[in-house]
MARLOSE-438450 format. One line per 10 residues: number of its first residue (from 0); their letters; for each residue y, z, x of N, C-alpha, C, O. Coordinates in nm, 3 decimals, padded with zeros to 5 digits. Layout:
N
NUM> A> Y/Z/X/Y/Z/X/Y/Z/X/Y/Z/X ~ ...
//
This chain:
105
0> XXXXXXXXXX> -07.076/-03.714/05.985/-07.208/-03.656/06.003/-07.206/-03.541/06.104/-07.287/-03.450/06.094 ~ -07.116/-03.544/06.199/-07.110/-03.441/06.301/-07.077/-03.304/06.245/-07.131/-03.203/06.292 ~ -06.989/-03.298/06.145/-06.950/-03.171/06.085/-07.067/-03.112/06.005/-07.090/-02.992/06.010 ~ -07.139/-03.196/05.932/-07.254/-03.149/05.855/-07.362/-03.095/05.947/-07.427/-02.995/05.915 ~ -07.382/-03.160/06.060/-07.483/-03.114/06.156/-07.442/-02.979/06.215/-07.527/-02.892/06.234 ~ -07.315/-02.961/06.244/-07.266/-02.834/06.297/-07.281/-02.722/06.194/-07.319/-02.610/06.229 ~ -07.251/-02.752/06.068/-07.266/-02.652/05.962/-07.413/-02.615/05.945/-07.446/-02.497/05.932 ~ -07.501/-02.714/05.945/-07.644/-02.687/05.932/-07.695/-02.605/06.049/-07.775/-02.513/06.031 ~ -07.650/-02.636/06.170/-07.691/-02.560/06.289/-07.640/-02.417/06.282/-07.714/-02.324/06.314 ~ -07.516/-02.398/06.240/-07.459/-02.264/06.228/-07.532/-02.185/06.120/-07.558/-02.066/06.138
10> XXXXXXXXXX> -07.566/-02.248/06.009/-07.638/-02.182/05.902/-07.778/-02.141/05.949/-07.823/-02.029/05.922 ~ -07.847/-02.231/06.019/-07.981/-02.199/06.071/-07.974/-02.084/06.172/-08.060/-01.996/06.171 ~ -07.874/-02.086/06.257/-07.857/-01.979/06.356/-07.827/-01.845/06.286/-07.877/-01.741/06.329 ~ -07.748/-01.847/06.181/-07.717/-01.725/06.107/-07.841/-01.667/06.041/-07.863/-01.546/06.045 ~ -07.922/-01.753/05.982/-08.047/-01.707/05.919/-08.140/-01.650/06.024/-08.202/-01.546/06.001 ~ -08.152/-01.715/06.137/-08.237/-01.667/06.246/-08.189/-01.531/06.299/-08.270/-01.442/06.322 ~ -08.059/-01.516/06.317/-08.004/-01.389/06.365/-08.024/-01.278/06.262/-08.058/-01.165/06.299 ~ -08.005/-01.308/06.134/-08.023/-01.206/06.031/-08.169/-01.162/06.024/-08.197/-01.043/06.009 ~ -08.262/-01.257/06.036/-08.405/-01.223/06.036/-08.440/-01.139/06.157/-08.513/-01.040/06.144 ~ -08.390/-01.175/06.274/-08.417/-01.097/06.395/-08.357/-00.957/06.385/-08.419/-00.861/06.429
20> XXXXXXXXXX> -08.239/-00.945/06.328/-08.175/-00.815/06.313/-08.259/-00.723/06.226/-08.278/-00.606/06.259 ~ -08.309/-00.774/06.115/-08.393/-00.693/06.026/-08.523/-00.656/06.096/-08.568/-00.542/06.086 ~ -08.585/-00.751/06.165/-08.713/-00.726/06.229/-08.708/-00.638/06.351/-08.805/-00.568/06.381 ~ -08.599/-00.639/06.422/-08.591/-00.567/06.548/-08.510/-00.438/06.542/-08.494/-00.371/06.644 ~ -08.458/-00.404/06.427/-08.370/-00.287/06.419/-08.443/-00.160/06.381/-08.377/-00.063/06.342 ~ -08.573/-00.156/06.389/-08.649/-00.037/06.349/-08.637/00.076/06.448/-08.711/00.081/06.546 ~ -08.545/00.166/06.425/-08.531/00.285/06.508/-08.609/00.398/06.443/-08.645/00.388/06.326 ~ -08.635/00.502/06.515/-08.706/00.614/06.457/-08.857/00.593/06.463/-08.905/00.508/06.538 ~ -08.930/00.669/06.385/-09.075/00.660/06.392/-09.135/00.594/06.270/-09.255/00.607/06.246 ~ -09.056/00.526/06.192/-09.106/00.453/06.076/-09.116/00.307/06.112/-09.025/00.253/06.176
30> XXXXXXXXXX> -09.223/00.240/06.073/-09.242/00.102/06.116/-09.246/00.001/06.002/-09.324/-00.094/06.005 ~ -09.162/00.022/05.901/-09.145/-00.075/05.794/-08.996/-00.111/05.789/-08.914/-00.037/05.843 ~ -08.961/-00.222/05.728/-08.824/-00.272/05.732/-08.724/-00.191/05.651/-08.604/-00.216/05.662 ~ -08.768/-00.095/05.572/-08.675/-00.015/05.492/-08.578/00.060/05.582/-08.560/00.025/05.699 ~ -08.517/00.161/05.528/-08.428/00.245/05.607/-08.508/00.320/05.712/-08.630/00.328/05.703 ~ -08.441/00.372/05.811/-08.509/00.441/05.921/-08.501/00.592/05.902/-08.395/00.647/05.874 ~ -08.614/00.656/05.919/-08.623/00.800/05.905/-08.690/00.857/06.029/-08.786/00.798/06.078 ~ -08.642/00.967/06.080/-08.709/01.040/06.187/-08.779/01.160/06.123/-08.718/01.265/06.105 ~ -08.904/01.142/06.091/-08.982/01.247/06.030/-09.093/01.284/06.127/-09.172/01.199/06.167 ~ -09.099/01.411/06.164/-09.185/01.454/06.272/-09.305/01.536/06.228/-09.398/01.556/06.307
40> XXXXXXXXXX> -09.305/01.584/06.105/-09.414/01.669/06.056/-09.454/01.624/05.916/-09.372/01.575/05.839 ~ -09.581/01.643/05.886/-09.632/01.616/05.751/-09.730/01.726/05.713/-09.812/01.769/05.794 ~ -09.719/01.772/05.591/-09.816/01.865/05.535/-09.899/01.784/05.435/-09.847/01.731/05.337 ~ -10.029/01.775/05.463/-10.120/01.695/05.382/-10.221/01.786/05.314/-10.276/01.877/05.376 ~ -10.244/01.761/05.188/-10.347/01.834/05.115/-10.483/01.776/05.155/-10.514/01.661/05.126 ~ -10.563/01.859/05.223/-10.694/01.817/05.269/-10.797/01.920/05.224/-10.790/02.037/05.262 ~ -10.893/01.877/05.143/-10.999/01.965/05.093/-10.944/02.092/05.028/-10.996/02.202/05.049 ~ -10.838/02.077/04.951/-10.781/02.190/04.879/-10.690/02.279/04.962/-10.642/02.381/04.912 ~ -10.667/02.243/05.088/-10.578/02.323/05.174/-10.466/02.235/05.228/-10.482/02.114/05.242 ~ -10.353/02.296/05.258/-10.238/02.225/05.313/-10.241/02.236/05.465/-10.237/02.346/05.521
50> XXXXXXXXXX> -10.247/02.120/05.532/-10.259/02.116/05.678/-10.134/02.051/05.735/-10.091/01.945/05.691 ~ -10.075/02.117/05.835/-09.957/02.065/05.903/-10.000/01.978/06.020/-10.081/02.021/06.103 ~ -09.946/01.856/06.028/-09.972/01.764/06.139/-09.838/01.723/06.200/-09.736/01.718/06.131 ~ -09.839/01.694/06.330/-09.724/01.634/06.397/-09.740/01.483/06.390/-09.850/01.432/06.409 ~ -09.632/01.412/06.363/-09.637/01.268/06.342/-09.588/01.192/06.466/-09.483/01.224/06.521 ~ -09.666/01.092/06.509/-09.619/00.998/06.610/-09.546/00.883/06.542/-09.436/00.845/06.583 ~ -09.609/00.828/06.437/-09.547/00.721/06.359/-09.607/00.722/06.219/-09.711/00.783/06.196 ~ -09.541/00.654/06.128/-09.589/00.647/05.991/-09.538/00.523/05.924/-09.439/00.463/05.967 ~ -09.605/00.483/05.818/-09.560/00.370/05.738/-09.609/00.390/05.595/-09.711/00.455/05.571 ~ -09.535/00.332/05.502/-09.578/00.337/05.364/-09.597/00.196/05.313/-09.570/00.099/05.384
60> XXXXXXXXXX> -09.644/00.186/05.191/-09.665/00.055/05.131/-09.595/00.052/04.996/-09.531/00.150/04.956 ~ -09.607/-00.059/04.927/-09.546/-00.070/04.795/-09.619/00.017/04.693/-09.564/00.048/04.588 ~ -09.741/00.055/04.725/-09.815/00.144/04.635/-09.784/00.289/04.674/-09.685/00.314/04.743 ~ -09.866/00.382/04.631/-09.843/00.523/04.662/-09.912/00.566/04.791/-09.921/00.686/04.818 ~ -09.960/00.473/04.871/-10.030/00.512/04.994/-09.934/00.520/05.112/-09.831/00.453/05.115 ~ -09.970/00.603/05.207/-09.890/00.622/05.328/-09.988/00.645/05.444/-10.092/00.709/05.426 ~ -09.953/00.593/05.561/-10.038/00.606/05.679/-09.962/00.682/05.787/-09.845/00.653/05.814 ~ -10.030/00.778/05.849/-09.971/00.857/05.957/-10.055/00.842/06.082/-10.178/00.842/06.075 ~ -09.990/00.829/06.196/-10.058/00.843/06.324/-10.010/00.977/06.379/-09.892/00.996/06.406 ~ -10.104/01.069/06.395/-10.067/01.205/06.434/-10.072/01.221/06.584/-10.156/01.160/06.651
70> XXXXXXXXXX> -09.984/01.301/06.637/-09.985/01.330/06.781/-10.065/01.456/06.810/-10.103/01.479/06.925 ~ -10.092/01.537/06.709/-10.167/01.661/06.732/-10.316/01.632/06.753/-10.379/01.697/06.836 ~ -10.371/01.536/06.681/-10.514/01.507/06.696/-10.542/01.359/06.724/-10.657/01.317/06.724 ~ -10.435/01.280/06.747/-10.447/01.137/06.775/-10.531/01.067/06.668/-10.616/00.984/06.700 ~ -10.506/01.099/06.543/-10.581/01.045/06.431/-10.491/00.957/06.347/-10.369/00.976/06.344 ~ -10.550/00.859/06.279/-10.480/00.784/06.176/-10.524/00.842/06.042/-10.644/00.850/06.014 ~ -10.429/00.881/05.961/-10.460/00.938/05.830/-10.395/00.851/05.725/-10.273/00.829/05.726 ~ -10.476/00.800/05.634/-10.427/00.719/05.524/-10.448/00.800/05.397/-10.561/00.833/05.362 ~ -10.340/00.833/05.329/-10.348/00.921/05.213/-10.250/00.876/05.107/-10.176/00.779/05.125 ~ -10.250/00.946/04.998/-10.156/00.920/04.890/-10.024/00.991/04.919/-10.024/01.102/04.972
80> XXXXXXXXXX> -09.915/00.927/04.886/-09.784/00.991/04.904/-09.773/01.115/04.816/-09.689/01.201/04.841 ~ -09.856/01.126/04.714/-09.855/01.243/04.627/-09.920/01.364/04.693/-09.902/01.476/04.645 ~ -09.994/01.344/04.801/-10.062/01.454/04.870/-09.999/01.485/05.004/-10.056/01.560/05.083 ~ -09.883/01.428/05.033/-09.818/01.447/05.163/-09.671/01.480/05.144/-09.602/01.419/05.062 ~ -09.623/01.577/05.222/-09.481/01.613/05.222/-09.432/01.598/05.365/-09.487/01.660/05.457 ~ -09.330/01.516/05.385/-09.277/01.487/05.517/-09.157/01.575/05.550/-09.078/01.609/05.463 ~ -09.146/01.612/05.679/-09.037/01.697/05.725/-08.980/01.642/05.856/-09.054/01.589/05.940 ~ -08.851/01.654/05.872/-08.788/01.621/06.000/-08.811/01.735/06.099/-08.846/01.711/06.215 ~ -08.791/01.858/06.055/-08.811/01.977/06.138/-08.935/02.050/06.091/-08.978/02.035/05.977 ~ -08.992/02.129/06.179/-09.114/02.202/06.145/-09.087/02.294/06.026/-08.993/02.374/06.029
90> XXXXXXXXXX> -09.170/02.282/05.921/-09.147/02.365/05.802/-09.185/02.511/05.826/-09.257/02.543/05.921 ~ -09.137/02.597/05.739/-09.172/02.739/05.746/-09.322/02.757/05.723/-09.386/02.676/05.656 ~ -09.376/02.863/05.778/-09.519/02.893/05.772/-09.573/02.896/05.629/-09.688/02.858/05.607 ~ -09.495/02.941/05.533/-09.545/02.951/05.396/-09.563/02.815/05.328/-09.615/02.808/05.217 ~ -09.520/02.707/05.394/-09.533/02.573/05.337/-09.670/02.510/05.363/-09.701/02.406/05.305 ~ -09.752/02.570/05.449/-09.883/02.515/05.480/-09.981/02.629/05.507/-09.942/02.740/05.540 ~ -10.112/02.597/05.491/-10.215/02.697/05.513/-10.250/02.714/05.662/-10.266/02.826/05.711 ~ -10.261/02.601/05.732/-10.285/02.610/05.877/-10.237/02.481/05.945/-10.214/02.379/05.880 ~ -10.223/02.491/06.076/-10.175/02.381/06.158/-10.292/02.306/06.221/-10.392/02.368/06.258 ~ -10.281/02.176/06.232/-10.384/02.095/06.296/-10.409/02.151/06.436/-10.316/02.166/06.515
100> XXXXX> -10.533/02.181/06.465/-10.564/02.243/06.595/-10.649/02.153/06.682/-10.689/02.194/06.791 ~ -10.678/02.033/06.637/-10.758/01.939/06.717/-10.673/01.890/06.834/-10.559/01.848/06.815 ~ -10.729/01.894/06.952/-10.654/01.849/07.069/-10.724/01.726/07.125/-10.815/01.738/07.207 ~ -10.683/01.609/07.081/-10.732/01.479/07.131/-10.882/01.476/07.151/-10.929/01.452/07.262 ~ -10.957/01.500/07.047/-11.103/01.501/07.058/-11.160/01.362/07.058/-11.281/01.345/07.067
//
């Protein structure tokens, strides 16, 4: 019985460690368990215009929705992934109509 108990304890510890590794390994600014991405800018289609926002954090779902917390206006924006383009580096000016100009209102 001692060997079976040791195997069960080792198996339980392995499962616990694997779960903790997945849950605690979120580097970057994405907060879902998928791969980690450092994406700092998003261009969102808003009222027919493309607006550039700086991203603090973001997350997506199994559907086509995505949520951004912006650092430029301290806003949470929930939109369709079809209306948002993410960038690691600031995109060229021709990629958007204007930049978010709200300063923590």
